[in-house]
C-alpha positions as a Markdown table, in Angstrom:
| # | Residue | x | y | z |
|---|---|---|---|---|
| 1 | Met | 70.4 | -13.5 | -26.9 |
| 2 | Ile | 68.6 | -10.4 | -28.1 |
| 3 | Trp | 70.4 | -7.2 | -28.9 |
| 4 | Tyr | 68.9 | -3.8 | -28.0 |
| 5 | Gly | 71.4 | -1.2 | -29.3 |
| 6 | Lys | 74.5 | -1.6 | -27.2 |
| 7 | Glu | 72.8 | -3.9 | -24.7 |
| 8 | Ser | 71.7 | -7.5 | -25.1 |
| 9 | Arg | 69.4 | -9.5 | -22.9 |
| 10 | Val | 69.7 | -13.2 | -22.2 |
| 11 | Asp | 66.5 | -15.1 | -23.2 |
| 12 | Gly | 64.5 | -16.0 | -20.2 |
| 13 | Leu | 66.4 | -13.7 | -17.9 |
| 14 | Glu | 64.6 | -10.4 | -18.3 |
| 15 | Arg | 66.6 | -8.9 | -15.4 |
| 16 | Thr | 70.0 | -9.6 | -16.9 |
| 17 | Thr | 71.7 | -7.5 | -19.5 |
| 18 | Ile | 75.1 | -7.6 | -21.2 |
| 19 | Asn | 76.6 | -4.3 | -22.3 |
| 20 | Pro | 80.2 | -4.3 | -23.6 |
| 21 | Glu | 80.7 | -0.8 | -22.1 |
| 22 | Gln | 79.6 | -1.8 | -18.6 |
| 23 | Cys | 81.5 | -4.1 | -16.2 |
| 24 | Gly | 83.8 | -5.4 | -19.0 |
| 25 | Gly | 80.8 | -6.9 | -20.9 |
| 26 | Arg | 79.9 | -9.3 | -18.1 |
| 27 | Pro | 76.2 | -10.0 | -17.4 |
| 28 | Cys | 74.7 | -7.5 | -15.0 |
| 29 | Ile | 71.4 | -6.9 | -13.2 |
| 30 | Arg | 69.4 | -4.6 | -15.5 |
| 31 | Gly | 69.8 | -0.9 | -14.7 |
| 32 | Met | 72.6 | -1.5 | -12.2 |
| 33 | Arg | 76.3 | -2.2 | -12.2 |
| 34 | Ile | 75.9 | -5.3 | -10.1 |
| 35 | Arg | 77.4 | -8.3 | -11.9 |
| 36 | Val | 75.6 | -11.6 | -11.8 |
| 37 | Ser | 78.8 | -13.4 | -10.8 |
| 38 | Asp | 78.9 | -11.1 | -7.6 |
| 39 | Val | 75.4 | -12.1 | -6.7 |
| 40 | Leu | 76.1 | -15.8 | -7.2 |
| 41 | Asp | 79.4 | -15.5 | -5.1 |
| 42 | Leu | 77.5 | -13.9 | -2.2 |
| 43 | Ala | 74.8 | -16.6 | -2.4 |
| 44 | Cys | 77.4 | -19.3 | -2.3 |
| 45 | Val | 79.2 | -17.8 | 0.7 |
| 46 | Gln | 76.0 | -17.6 | 2.6 |
| 47 | Tyr | 75.0 | -21.1 | 1.7 |
| 48 | Ala | 78.4 | -22.4 | 2.8 |
| 49 | Ala | 78.2 | -20.6 | 6.1 |
| 50 | Arg | 75.0 | -22.4 | 7.1 |
| 51 | Pro | 75.5 | -25.3 | 9.5 |
| 52 | Thr | 74.9 | -28.7 | 7.9 |
| 53 | Ala | 73.7 | -30.4 | 11.1 |
| 54 | Pro | 72.2 | -29.1 | 14.2 |
| 55 | Asp | 74.5 | -28.6 | 17.1 |
| 56 | Leu | 73.9 | -31.5 | 19.5 |
| 57 | Gly | 76.5 | -30.6 | 22.0 |
| 58 | Ala | 79.1 | -33.0 | 23.3 |
| 59 | Thr | 78.4 | -36.6 | 22.7 |
| 60 | Thr | 79.3 | -39.2 | 25.3 |
| 61 | Ala | 79.8 | -42.9 | 24.8 |
């Protein structure tokens, strides 16, 4: 982690910053007040909403 004044950046994640005065010190997208956890939560919800198998209709035996 590298500190730049009040902000720090996580090594390898140039778009992520941590500022103790912004969003309770949680990691955010640089220059925005969008928390990384919010982005990951949205991605998980969309991934979970995808169907796991194609709809084959009613099966008959």
